[in-house]
C-alpha positions as CSV (number, residue, x, y, z in Angstrom):
1,M,63.4,-18.8,-24.4
2,E,63.0,-22.0,-22.4
3,R,60.5,-22.2,-19.4
4,E,61.1,-22.3,-15.8
5,S,61.2,-26.1,-14.9
6,T,63.3,-26.9,-11.6
7,Y,60.5,-25.4,-9.1
8,C,57.8,-27.5,-11.1
9,E,59.5,-30.5,-11.2
10,S,60.3,-30.3,-7.5
11,A,56.7,-29.2,-6.3
12,V,55.2,-32.3,-8.5
13,D,57.5,-35.0,-6.7
14,G,55.1,-35.6,-3.7
15,L,52.2,-35.9,-6.0
16,D,50.0,-39.0,-7.0
17,T,50.6,-40.0,-10.5
18,E,47.4,-39.6,-11.9
19,W,47.6,-35.9,-10.3
20,S,50.5,-35.0,-11.7
21,D,50.3,-36.5,-15.0
22,K,48.1,-33.7,-16.0
23,L,49.0,-30.5,-14.4
24,S,48.6,-27.1,-15.4
25,E,50.0,-24.2,-13.5
26,L,48.7,-20.9,-12.3
27,F,50.4,-17.9,-11.1
28,L,47.9,-15.9,-9.4
29,V,49.1,-12.6,-9.0
30,R,47.8,-9.4,-6.7
31,H,47.8,-6.1,-8.7
32,A,50.5,-3.6,-8.0
33,Q,50.1,-0.6,-5.8
34,A,46.8,1.3,-6.4
35,S,46.3,4.9,-5.9
36,F,45.3,4.8,-1.8
37,G,43.9,8.5,-1.1
38,A,43.0,9.5,-4.8
39,D,39.8,10.1,-5.6
40,N,40.2,7.1,-8.0
41,Y,41.6,4.4,-5.9
42,D,41.2,1.9,-9.2
43,Q,44.5,2.9,-11.2
44,L,48.0,2.0,-10.3
45,S,50.3,4.6,-8.8
46,D,53.6,5.4,-10.1
47,L,55.1,3.0,-8.0
48,G,52.5,0.6,-8.9
49,A,53.6,0.9,-12.6
50,R,57.1,0.1,-11.7
51,Q,56.3,-2.9,-9.7
52,S,54.4,-4.6,-12.5
53,R,57.2,-3.9,-14.7
54,W,59.9,-5.4,-12.2
55,L,57.7,-8.5,-12.0
56,G,57.6,-8.9,-15.7
57,E,61.3,-8.4,-15.6
58,H,61.6,-10.8,-13.2
59,F,59.8,-13.6,-15.3
60,L,61.8,-12.7,-18.5
61,H,65.4,-13.2,-16.5
62,R,63.7,-16.8,-14.9
63,G,62.8,-17.8,-18.3
64,V,59.1,-18.0,-17.2
65,Q,56.7,-18.1,-20.3
66,F,52.8,-18.0,-20.0
67,D,50.1,-19.6,-22.5
68,R,47.5,-17.1,-21.7
69,A,46.4,-14.6,-19.0
70,I,43.2,-14.0,-16.9
71,V,42.6,-10.7,-15.4
72,G,39.6,-9.0,-13.4
73,D,38.1,-6.5,-15.3
74,M,39.1,-3.4,-12.7
75,Q,41.6,-1.1,-14.1
76,R,44.1,-1.7,-11.8
77,H,44.2,-5.6,-12.8
78,R,44.6,-4.6,-16.6
79,Q,47.3,-2.1,-15.9
80,T,49.3,-4.7,-13.8
81,L,49.1,-7.1,-16.8
82,D,50.1,-4.6,-19.0
83,G,53.4,-3.7,-16.9
84,I,54.1,-7.3,-16.9
85,C,53.8,-7.8,-20.3
86,E,56.4,-4.4,-20.9
87,G,58.8,-6.0,-18.4
88,M,58.4,-9.6,-20.1
89,G,58.1,-8.1,-24.0
90,W,55.1,-10.3,-24.1
91,Q,52.1,-9.8,-26.0
92,D,48.9,-11.2,-24.2
93,S,46.8,-11.9,-27.3
94,R,44.7,-14.6,-25.1
95,C,43.7,-12.5,-22.4
96,M,40.5,-13.5,-20.4
97,V,38.2,-11.7,-18.5
98,L,37.3,-13.1,-14.9
99,P,34.9,-10.5,-13.1
100,G,34.8,-13.0,-10.2
101,L,38.7,-12.1,-9.5
102,N,37.6,-8.2,-8.8
103,E,37.6,-7.0,-5.3
104,Y,35.1,-6.4,-2.9
105,S,33.8,-2.9,-2.3
106,F,35.8,-1.6,0.8
107,V,34.0,1.6,0.9
108,D,30.2,0.2,0.6
109,L,31.7,-2.1,3.6
110,M,33.0,0.8,5.4
111,Q,29.9,2.7,4.8
112,S,27.6,0.1,6.2
113,F,29.9,-0.3,9.0
114,V,29.8,3.4,10.0
115,A,26.3,3.8,9.5
116,Q,25.6,0.8,12.3
117,N,28.3,1.6,14.6
118,P,29.1,5.5,14.5
119,L,30.6,5.6,17.6
120,H,33.2,2.8,17.3
121,P,36.7,3.9,18.3
122,L,38.6,3.1,15.5
123,I,36.2,5.2,13.4
124,G,37.2,8.2,15.4
125,D,40.8,7.2,15.2
126,L,40.6,7.1,11.0
127,S,38.4,10.2,10.9
128,A,41.3,12.2,13.0
129,D,43.9,10.7,10.7
130,P,42.3,9.8,7.5
131,T,45.5,9.2,5.4
132,N,47.1,6.9,8.0
133,K,47.2,3.4,6.5
134,Q,48.0,1.6,9.7
135,K,44.5,3.1,11.0
136,H,42.8,2.3,7.9
137,F,43.8,-1.4,7.8
138,R,42.9,-1.6,11.8
139,L,39.7,-0.7,11.1
140,L,39.3,-2.4,7.9
141,R,40.2,-5.8,9.5
142,V,37.1,-5.1,12.4
143,V,34.4,-4.4,9.1
144,L,35.8,-7.6,7.5
145,S,35.2,-9.7,10.4
146,A,31.9,-8.0,10.5
147,W,31.0,-8.5,6.9
148,G,32.1,-12.2,7.2
149,R,30.0,-13.2,10.1
150,D,26.9,-11.3,8.1
151,K,26.4,-8.5,10.6
152,L,26.6,-5.9,7.9
153,T,23.3,-5.0,6.7
154,D,22.5,-3.0,3.6
155,V,25.8,-3.9,1.5
156,A,25.7,-4.2,-2.3
157,E,27.5,-7.8,-2.0
158,T,27.4,-10.0,0.9
159,W,30.3,-12.3,2.0
160,P,28.4,-15.2,0.8
161,V,27.9,-13.8,-2.8
162,F,31.5,-12.8,-2.9
163,S,33.0,-16.1,-2.0
164,H,30.6,-17.8,-4.5
165,R,32.1,-15.3,-7.5
166,V,35.3,-16.2,-6.3
167,R,34.5,-19.7,-6.6
168,D,32.9,-19.5,-9.8
169,A,36.2,-18.1,-11.3
170,R,38.4,-20.8,-10.0
171,E,36.2,-23.3,-11.3
172,Q,36.3,-21.6,-14.6
173,I,39.8,-21.8,-14.5
174,Q,39.8,-25.4,-13.6
175,A,37.7,-26.3,-16.1
176,L,40.1,-24.9,-18.6
177,A,42.9,-26.8,-17.6
178,R,45.2,-27.9,-20.2
179,R,48.3,-30.4,-19.5
180,G,51.7,-28.5,-19.2
181,E,50.2,-25.1,-19.5
182,V,51.0,-21.9,-17.6
183,V,48.6,-19.4,-16.7
184,L,49.2,-15.8,-15.2
185,A,46.2,-14.3,-13.5
186,I,45.7,-11.0,-11.8
187,G,43.5,-10.6,-9.2
188,S,43.1,-8.6,-5.7
189,G,44.2,-9.3,-2.2
190,G,40.2,-10.1,-0.9
191,S,39.7,-12.3,-3.9
192,N,43.2,-14.0,-4.0
193,S,43.3,-14.5,-0.2
194,T,39.1,-16.2,-0.8
195,F,40.7,-18.3,-4.1
196,M,43.1,-19.6,-1.6
197,G,41.1,-20.0,1.6
198,Q,39.0,-22.0,-0.8
199,V,41.8,-24.2,-1.9
200,L,42.9,-25.0,1.7
201,N,39.2,-24.7,3.5
202,A,40.3,-22.3,5.7
203,P,38.0,-20.5,8.2
204,V,36.7,-16.9,6.7
205,E,38.8,-15.2,9.8
206,T,41.9,-16.7,8.5
207,I,41.1,-15.4,4.8
208,F,40.8,-11.6,6.2
209,D,43.9,-12.1,7.9
210,L,45.8,-13.3,4.6
211,N,44.0,-10.6,3.0
212,L,45.7,-8.0,5.0
213,Q,48.8,-9.4,4.6
214,S,48.4,-9.4,0.8
215,K,51.4,-8.0,-1.0
216,N,51.3,-5.7,-4.0
217,T,52.5,-7.9,-7.1
218,G,52.7,-10.8,-4.4
219,I,52.3,-14.4,-6.3
220,S,50.4,-17.3,-5.5
221,R,51.1,-20.6,-7.5
222,Y,49.0,-23.3,-7.7
223,F,49.0,-27.0,-9.5
224,Y,45.9,-28.3,-11.0
225,N,43.8,-30.0,-13.5
226,N,39.9,-29.8,-14.0
227,R,39.5,-32.0,-10.7
228,K,42.0,-30.9,-8.2
229,I,44.1,-27.9,-7.2
230,S,47.4,-27.7,-4.9
231,L,48.6,-24.7,-3.7
232,T,52.5,-24.3,-3.7
233,Q,53.2,-20.9,-2.8
234,F,51.6,-17.7,-1.6
235,N,52.3,-14.2,-1.6
236,A,56.0,-14.0,-2.9
237,V,57.6,-11.0,-4.1
238,P,61.0,-12.8,-5.1
239,H,61.7,-9.4,-7.8
240,L,61.3,-7.0,-5.2
241,E,63.6,-9.2,-2.3
242,V,66.6,-7.4,-3.0
243,P,68.4,-4.8,-1.3
244,E,67.5,-2.1,-4.0
245,L,64.0,-2.5,-4.1
246,A,63.2,-4.1,-0.8
247,Q,62.0,-0.6,0.0
248,Y,59.1,-1.1,-2.6
249,V,57.4,-4.0,-0.9
250,T,53.8,-2.6,-0.2
251,F,50.2,-3.4,0.8
252,G,47.8,-1.5,-0.8
């Protein structure tokens, strides 16, 4: 199976010779749909399992091959990788675990915010309709803003600590860059958007906006070496952008 090359060549055209001479490519994927509303969120839903297989089949049909895989150590990350491997018929024998790709604890952040702001109207809205995803994400956006401004007390992981561990994961990936290598990594919406925000020097509020737009199995692509990294694609779901699968684009 030949490796996909057209996209890579076109994306490199605008880069200087020293930079493009030693490029690796990273496909950073958000995990497939997790189990929103279940006792254990950290596992794929039935749809999530199918999304991951569809992505693997997409890679197979496009001729994309990976030299190695990287995952966070959350169950939904590993299950997403397993589904991709199943769809591709690929054995990920060179899998590396980077906990820096793990998500923040939204339960911890929510609990802290509710304790400090028990009368906030969005809390009441969600309490009246706890399975409403729109209300959940509306409140989460407010919670993340408070977290990013260091307004939440008594949280297990502050925003600076979280962003630092994501930076550590990115630096570890870059330190292992090998010319021409293609790497698949699975992370979460928060870690992936923070990863991208750091590459682009984006404001914290922009990172959170991007976080809440992150699609399940959304692909962000980077070219990099051990000194530089460049974003070339964000949050793409080409495997779902066909009429029969468009209804399966999800965000949770």
